C-alpha positions in Angstrom: -15.4 -10.0 10.3 -12.5 -8.3 8.5 -10.5 -7.8 11.8 -11.0 -11.3 13.2 -7.7 -13.2 13.6 -4.3 -11.8 14.4 -3.3 -8.5 12.8 0.2 -8.1 11.5 0.6 -4.7 13.0 -1.5 -5.3 16.2 1.3 -4.3 18.6 2.8 -1.3 16.6 -0.3 0.5 15.3 -2.3 3.0 17.2 -5.1 4.7 15.3 -5.1 7.8 17.5 -1.4 8.2 16.9 -1.0 7.1 13.3 -4.1 8.6 11.6 -4.1 12.4 11.0 -6.9 14.4 12.5 -7.4 16.3 9.3 -6.5 16.0 5.6 -2.8 15.8 4.8 -1.4 17.9 2.0 1.5 17.2 -0.3 4.6 19.4 0.2 5.7 21.3 -2.8 9.3 20.6 -4.0 9.5 17.1 -2.5 9.0 14.0 -4.6 5.9 11.9 -4.4 5.9 8.1 -4.1 3.6 5.5 -5.5 3.6 1.9 -4.2 2.0 -0.6 -6.6 0.8 -4.1 -6.0 -0.4 -6.3 -8.9 -2.6 -9.3 -9.4 -6.4 -9.4 -10.0 -7.1 -6.8 -7.3 -4.2 -4.4 -7.9 -3.8 -1.3 -5.7 -1.7 1.8 -5.6 -0.7 3.9 -2.5 0.3 7.6 -2.8 2.7 9.0 -0.3 5.4 11.5 0.4 8.5 11.5 2.7 9.2 14.8 4.4 12.5 16.4 5.5 12.4 14.5 8.8 12.0 11.2 6.9 8.4 10.9 8.0 6.0 9.1 5.6 2.7 10.8 4.9 0.2 8.4 3.3 -1.9 10.7 1.2 -4.2 8.6 -0.9 -5.1 5.0 -1.9 -6.6 3.4 -5.0 -8.0 -0.1 -4.6 -9.8 -2.5 -6.9 -12.1 -3.9 -4.2 -12.8 -2.7 -0.6 -13.6 -6.2 0.8 -17.3 -5.6 0.9 -20.0 -6.9 -1.4 -19.2 -8.7 -4.7 -15.5 -9.1 -5.4 -14.1 -6.7 -8.1 -11.2 -7.8 -10.2 -9.2 -5.7 -12.7 -5.8 -5.9 -14.2 -2.9 -3.5 -14.7 -4.7 -2.0 -17.8 -7.4 -0.7 -15.5 -5.0 0.5 -12.8 -2.6 2.6 -14.8 -5.0 5.2 -16.2 -6.8 5.4 -12.8 -3.4 6.1 -11.1 -2.4 8.7 -13.7 -5.8 10.5 -13.4 -5.5 10.7 -9.6 -1.9 11.9 -9.8 -2.7 14.6 -12.3 -5.9 15.7 -10.5 -4.8 15.5 -6.8 -1.0 16.1 -7.1 -0.4 18.1 -10.3 3.2 18.8 -11.4 4.8 16.6 -8.8 7.9 14.4 -9.4 7.0 10.7 -9.0 9.0 7.8 -7.8 7.3 4.4 -8.3 8.0 1.2 -6.5 6.5 -2.1 -7.6 6.1 -5.6 -6.3 9.1 -7.4 -7.8 6.7 -10.0 -9.2 5.5 -7.3 -11.6 8.4 -8.2 -13.9 7.1 -11.8 -14.3 5.8 -12.7 -17.7 2.1 -13.2 -18.0 0.7 -16.7 -18.7 -1.2 -15.5 -21.8 1.5 -13.4 -23.4 5.1 -12.2 -22.8 4.2 -8.8 -21.6 4.5 -7.8 -17.9 3.0 -5.3 -15.6 6.2 -3.4 -15.6 6.2 -3.3 -19.4 2.7 -1.8 -19.3 3.9 0.9 -16.9 6.9 1.7 -19.0 4.6 2.0 -22.1 2.5 4.5 -20.1 5.6 6.6 -19.3 6.1 5.4 -15.7 9.5 4.3 -14.6 9.0 1.6 -11.9 11.7 0.4 -9.5 11.4 -3.0 -7.7 10.7 -2.8 -4.0 12.4 -5.1 -1.5 11.8 -8.8 -2.3 11.9 -10.3 1.1 9.1 -10.0 3.6 11.7 -9.6 6.4 13.1 -6.4 4.9 9.6 -5.0 4.2 8.4 -5.8 7.7 11.5 -4.3 9.3 11.1 -1.0 7.4 7.4 -0.7 8.3 8.0 -1.6 12.0 10.7 1.2 12.2 8.3 3.7 10.7 5.4 2.7 13.0 7.5 2.8 16.2 9.5 6.0 15.4 8.6 9.5 16.6 10.0 12.5 14.8 9.2 16.2 15.4 6.6 15.2 18.0 4.5 13.0 15.8 4.4 9.5 14.3 7.0 8.8 11.5 4.1 7.4 9.5 0.9 9.4 9.3 -2.2 8.3 7.4 -4.7 10.6 5.7 -8.2 10.0 7.1 -9.5 9.2 3.6 -7.3 6.1 3.4 -9.9 3.6 4.6 -8.3 0.4 3.5 -4.9 1.3 4.9 -6.5 2.2 8.3 -8.5 -1.0 8.3 -5.4 -3.0 7.2 -3.3 -1.6 10.1 -6.3 -2.1 12.4 -6.3 -5.9 11.9 -7.7 -6.7 8.5 -4.1 -7.2 7.2 -3.6 -10.4 9.2 -1.6 -13.6 9.6 -2.9 -16.7 7.9 -4.7 -19.0 10.4 -4.0 -22.7 10.5 -7.5 -24.0 10.2 -10.6 -21.9 11.1 -10.8 -20.9 14.7 -7.6 -22.7 15.8 -5.9 -19.5 17.2 -2.6 -20.7 15.6 -1.1 -18.7 12.8 1.6 -19.1 10.1 4.0 -16.2 9.6 2.4 -15.7 6.2 0.0 -12.9 5.5 -3.5 -13.9 4.6 -4.3 -12.9 1.0 -7.4 -10.7 1.1 -8.7 -7.3 -0.1 -6.5 -5.5 2.4 -3.3 -7.3 1.6 -3.0 -5.5 -1.8 -3.0 -1.9 -0.6 -0.9 -2.9 2.4 1.7 -4.6 0.2 1.7 -1.4 -2.0 2.4 0.6 1.1 
């Protein structure tokens, strides 16, 4: 099953605490953030940081939900989808985009990059932290912090892949099947892309 194994955020995440009871809304006047992950199953996460430095995860766009036949798309599919959701769900907002630093790597077939494609579409991406240690530390701080009487990271109920990722589907790579021993490397699966975007 998707949650078998050892989840990365097993100790820090609590569904009752970290998932909003009702739909979250964007706050006017504050910038919106998009976190992009590339590859053959790219994903984008839409969020906003409020005045108390709490992250509200408002929406997700994934290529494949981990069920049924695997879907694969590239950046050419992702960009127009992200722009359409941004314009429809969060009109007239200021956007700050963070990308997987690997997005600047040249493609094997040509010299263009995912970042080049974003810039051509009018998006100004910034590289996210390169090291896993820095990304993990930042997420752990958000998951374990309370501000204004609520979790410092709150997930919209519609974000199914993020909820499942935190719930155990984003997991450590097991050394051999059923060994119960794990590497400190995240297993590449459908949930790793949206979670890496986050």
